[in-house]
Structure formats: structure tokens, C-alpha cells
N, C-alpha and C positions, 0 to 999 in steps of 0.2 A: 868212359866213366860209368861206374856201377849207378844200377839203378836206384832211385830217390824211393825210399819208405818215409811214408809220416812216423812209423815206429819200425826200427829194422830188428827184431826178436829173431831171427833166423842168424843174423852174423853174432848177436851178442850170445847166444847159446852156443854158436862153434867156439868161442872161445872158451868157453867152460864146459864143452860136452864131456871130457872125460870124466870129471868131477861128477857133473850130473846122470851122466849113465850109469856108473856105479852106485850113487845115490840110491836111484831109483830101482835098480836090481837089488841093492840090498833091503830095500823095503818089500819086493815082491818075495825076494827068498825070506825073510822073517814071516809074511803074511799078517802083521802087526798094521792092516790097513787105515784103522781107526784108533786114536791116542796111542799111536805107537811111541817109541822112545825118540823117534824124532821131532814128535812137536812138542814135547818138554825140553829138547835141547835147543829147538828153535826157539821157543818163550824164552827159556832163559837166557840165549845169547841177544836175543831182542831188549829186552831188560836193560842189559849190561851197556848195549849199544845206546840205548835212549836214557839210561839213569833213571828209570822210574822202578817202582818196588812191584807192578804188578802188571805183566802182559797176559791177556786172556783171548787165545785165538779162537774164530768162529770162522763159520762159512762162507762171507764174503761181507762187503763193506755196507750193504744195506742194513743187513742183519744186526751188525754192530749199531750202526744207529738206533735200531730200533729196540735193540738190547739194552744201549745206554740210558735211553728214557724209561722202559719198563723198570730198571734196576732203580732208578730215582723215585719211583713210587707216583708218576703223576696221576691225576685224575681226568675222566675226560670233560673236555672244556677249559682246562688250563691251557692257557696261553704259550707259545714258544718261538720266542722272535729268530729269524735267522734272514739270509740274503736273499734279495730276489733275483739276482744274476747266479746261477750256479744250476748243476744239474738236479734233475728230480728228485732223486733218492734222498735229497735233505729233506725233504718236504712231504715227501711219500708216505714218510715213516710214522710222522706227525699225525697226517690223516689216518692212516690205518690203526693208531692207536685211540682213533676220537678226540684228540687234541686239537686246539684251535692254532693254526698256522697264522702266522704276523710277519709278513714279509716287508723289509725295507731296502731302499735303494742303498747305492753303494759310492765308495770312494771313486772319484775319475779318474787316480792314479794307480792305486793299485789294484782297483775292482773288488776289495774286500768291503767288509761294512761298513757304510758310513756311522760315527759315532755321533754326528748330531741326529740321524735318522734314527741311533739303537735310542737315545735317550726320550727321542719323542713317542716312542712306540710303547714303552713300558707303562702300565697300567697295574691294578691291584690284582687282577689274574693272573700276570707273568710270572709263570715260574722257571723257564730255563730260556738261555740264550744258545743257538748253534752258530757261532762264527765257524766260516769255511775258509780255511787257509788256500785260495783258489789259486791256480798254477803253479803253484810252488813256494809260495812266502806267506808269511804268518801274517795275520789280521792284527791289529793293534789292541793286543793281549793286555799291554798296563792297563789300558782305560777300560778295555771292557771288564775285566777283573774287578777294578775300583769299584764300576756301575754295578756289575752283580752283587759286591758285598754289600754296596750300600742299600739296594732293594732285595736283599736275600733270596738271590737268584742263582740257580743252577747254571754252571757253563760246559757244554759237552762241545768238544772240540771235533770239526770234521776235518780230518787230515789226509782224507784220501788222495789228494793230488803234493803234498808237503812234506811226506817223511822224509827226516834228515836234516831240516831246517830248525835253524835255530834264532830263538828270539833273544835278545839283551834287554832286560829289564835297567831304568834309570840308574841302580844301584849296581850296576855292574852283573848281577845276576844271570846267568846265561840257562835256558830252558830249551829243551826239543820240543819242536810242533808235536801237540797232540798230549803234551803232559804238564799243562800250565792250569786247565780247568779242573773241575770234579771227575771227569772222564773224557778220555780222546779216543778218536775211531778211526780206523782207517781202512784201506781195501788193498788187498794184492793182486787184483785183478792185473790179465798179463802185461798190459803197456803202462802200469804204473811204474815209478822210477825204482821201487822193490815188487816185481810181481812175478808170481807163479806161473804153473803151466796150465791155469785153471781156474776156478775161483774160490776166493780166501778174503779173510778179514780177522780183525784183532781191535778187542778194546784194550784202553791202557787206564790205571788210576794208581795214586799214591794211599788211597783210601782202604786199610784192610775191611771194613764192613763192605763197602760197596764191591771189593773184589768177591770177596766169598759170597753174595748176591749174584753177582754176574756169572760167577763159574757156576751156580746153579741154575739159572736163566737159561744158560747156552747148553745143559743137558737136562732137557723136559721139567724144570724145577726140583732137581733133586739135589739134596744133600748126600746123606747116605743112600746107598743103591735100593732103589724101592721105597723111598720115602720122600716124598713129595712135599717140599715145603712151601712152595708158590708154583704159579702157573709160568711155565716156559716153554721154551721151543727147541726144535732140535739144529742146532748150528754148530758144527765140529769142523775145524780144518783138518783134513785129512791126511795121511803121514807121507805120502808122496810129493803132494804140495809144501808140506813143511821140510821136507829134505831138499828139494829146487830152493825153499826160502833160506834154509841155514848157508847154504853155498852163496846165494846172490847176496846175502847180508855182508858177507865179508869182501864183497866187489863195491857194495855201494857206495863209499866216498869216492871210488875212482870212477864210478858212474855219475856220481852228482859233479866232480870236477869236470868229466867229458861234456856233459850239459851246459854247464858253465862257460867253458871256452868256446863252444858253438854259439851261445847267447852273447857272449862278447863279440864275436865275428859280425853275428847280425848287425849288434849296437853301432859298431863302428862304423859298418857300410851304410845302414838303412838311417841312421840318424842324418847324415847330410842329405835327404830326400826332402823335400819340401813335401808337406802335408803328411808324413808319415811320423807316428807318435810310437817310440820304441817303448817296450814296458818300464813304468813306473815301479820305484823301488822303495822299500818302508825300510827306513835307515836303521830300524832295530831288528830288523829279518833278515836272515840269509836267503837267497833265493835257489830253488832247485831245479827249476823249469822244466815241470811237468812239461808244461805248454810253453810255447814262445808266441806270443800273442800282439799283434800290431792293432792300432788304431790308425785308420787312414780314410781322410776326410774328402768329400767330394768326389767319390766311386761308387759305382755299383757292385759290392762286395760279393754278390754270386757272378757276376762277371769277371771280377777278377779272378774269383777261385776256379772257374769252367777256364779261363786263359792258362792260369799255371797247371792246372789238370793235363790240358791239352799240350803244354811243354815237359810233359813226366814229372810235373812237382805237384806231388799230393797235399792238398790246403784243406783247413777244416774252420766250420764258425761254429765256436763256443760261445753265446749260444743265438740261434735267431730269433727266437720267440721268448720274452720274459715270463716266469712263473706267473706274475700277476695277471697276465692276458688268458692263461691256459684255463680251459672249460672245467679241467679237472680240480685245479686249485681256488676255483670258487671267484672267478675274475669280475664278478659282479660287487663283489667286498670291497673290492679296491678302486683306488682312484687314480687314472694314470698319470695326470700330471704328477702325481707323489715320486714317480720313478724316472725322473727326468735323465741321470746318468744311465741307470740302465737301458732306459729305451733308446739315448744315443748307442752306446755300446753295442746293442743289437743291431744296430745299422753299420756299425763302423769296423767291427772286429773281424780280425782275420788270423788265424794260428798256421804257422808255417813247421815243416817238418822238425821235430827235436827227437833225438834218440842220442845212445851214447856212441853209435857206430857214425853219425855223420863225419866227411873228411873234409877238407878245402876247397876240393874241386868242386864237391857236390854245394858246398855254402856258396860258394863264389858263382855259381850256375844258378841257384834259386835267387840270389840278391840281383844278379845282371838282369833276368828276366822280370823280376820286380820293378826295377829302374825301367825297362824297357815299355812294358804295360803302362808306368803310370805318365811317362812322358807322352804316350799317345792317346792316353784316355780323355 
């Protein structure tokens, strides 16, 4: 059996090696390393794929979130509501801009923001919501957008883990993850479903004025060269990464299908084991399975992780400590009792290998070892 990887980027690369190598060498030959034609071509291709008016590439997903909040013109002290159960970057940028983060609990099935918690968190100072499309499926965007409209609040979607997911509204309208709020953001970190071979990110919007502001911010606040309209940053997707992404975008639907097939195998096997809860699904969203995350009751998740690692099965715990308990994010401001679901998840979740190259032999080996561990736990 081939060695199991948490994410097998090498095997994925080998299948597109000729295309990628040529594209990278073409960039080197052209010497257009920054804002070369590959960036514009990838931008255009992604706009078509997502059916969104504007894709603005940037240097990474964290920058994308920061730039989105900068573009909305928020002021220090304005409140931004987001998930407590997510990677720190979502909250990090709020603090960097001297905004006030308001963390809320999540849904026990999908792990995305709880609508009841969202409603309870809104105050007159609330200016934005950042719903995180965690692990590969969309948050409950129909309700989130309705709440935002009622309270005149911006919506910035964190789509770092869910690019390619689709959300169906009750009227039958279908939208891509990241293309429903004022701004969507994503990361092209190598392990993402659409990942480059370094850092990269992008913002999405259907608003022409916001797009103009975002394009200015990513390039030092310039509109016309050497004319600075606003404070900006230096955040650009380089031509080599764009060239890789342009190729991988053509394969994204195939990559998603491979992940969904692996998830189906996991579901069919693991759902039969007592105490194991397979990923809950939002019926309005497809799931692109950036991660495949189980809830397992009555076990020491770190002991299980070590057991699997000893068997050659990498497993990860996303996330072992909630953000509301982190010193950097002002733990003293929060009441631990308000995060019942998040606290439970941090003690019960474990993520299994999930990528485009998993084969049935590997999947069976993983599932068999989980079953053996739980029988003896």
C-alpha cells in the first residue's frame, strides 16, 4: 500500500507535471514575475468558474480578509461577528485593524455559525459578519443574508476551505461559495482544494465600486500609478502561482469529485460504528470536503490521533482550543458557557486524511484501524 498522506500534493502534481512545468518555465522565460499575463488569465478564468463579476488576486488568504474589511471602511471599535470554531486568521485581521471581534457559537451538525447565536450577538455597533464556510460547505447563507439586510450589516464570506461549493437558495437560485455577500475571500495555500505552490489568495465581489477600492488597496492604495487614493498594502499574487492555479482550476471539479468519493467511503463505513458521528450536511450546500472531520464520543482524541499516527495514518485535530479561550483574543471578554457546542467539538473532533489521491486500499486501512481502536478504547 502506498504511504498515506494527510494531503498528497506530490502525487497530484505528478498527474499534471508536464502542464505545470511548462507553465512555470514560460513565466521564467517571460520574466514577467509580478502581474504578468498569467495573473489576468487566471483571474478571468476564476470569474467565469464562480460566475462572479470581479476576482481580485492577492498574496494570501489572510491578506484577503484584511483587505476586505479595509475596503468596507470600518472604523476602530466597530464590531465584527464571526465563528469561534475556526482558524485564527479570521479573527486575527479584525484585531489588526483595531476592530472588535465578537465570537459566537456554531451549529453542532455543520460546525458553521449558529443562526440563533448570530441573532443574539448583534448590537448597534455591529458592522460586519464573517461567516466561515468551514471544512468545505457553506454556512446558512440565506438566513445570514436576511439578518444582515435587516440590520444593514456587511457580509464577508471566508471561503478558504470551500471554494467550489455551491449554495442553493429556497427560490432555486444557485450561487458559488464566496459570491453571496458583499465580498468573498479565499486562500490558495497549497493544501487547499485549489492550491498553488506557495502562498496566494483572492477576493470576490459583484460590486463594481468595491472592486475598484479592493484593486487599489492590494497595490499600495494606488489608482493611477504613483497617485495614492487611500492607505493600502502590498499584496499581489505572483505570476508563477497564477500559472499553477490556472492549470489546477481546470481540474478543480475532478478534484472535488475525488474528495466526495472518498468522503462517501468514509461515511458508509464509519457511520456504522457506535459513538462516531460523520460530518453533518447542510441540505442547501454541496460539500467539497477540504477536511473530513468526525465527532467521536467518549475517547481521548489525542490518544486516538497518536494511535493512528503509529499505524501510519496521519490525523489532525482542528481545532483543539477555541478562539474565545485564547489569550491573544481577549479570553476575559467571553463567558465560556456561551460556547457549549464549540467546547464540545474541541474535545471530540478528529480529521482524517482527505485529498484527491486516496485510493480504496488506503481508505479501508484507515477505517479498519479506527474500528479496531474504538473497539479497544
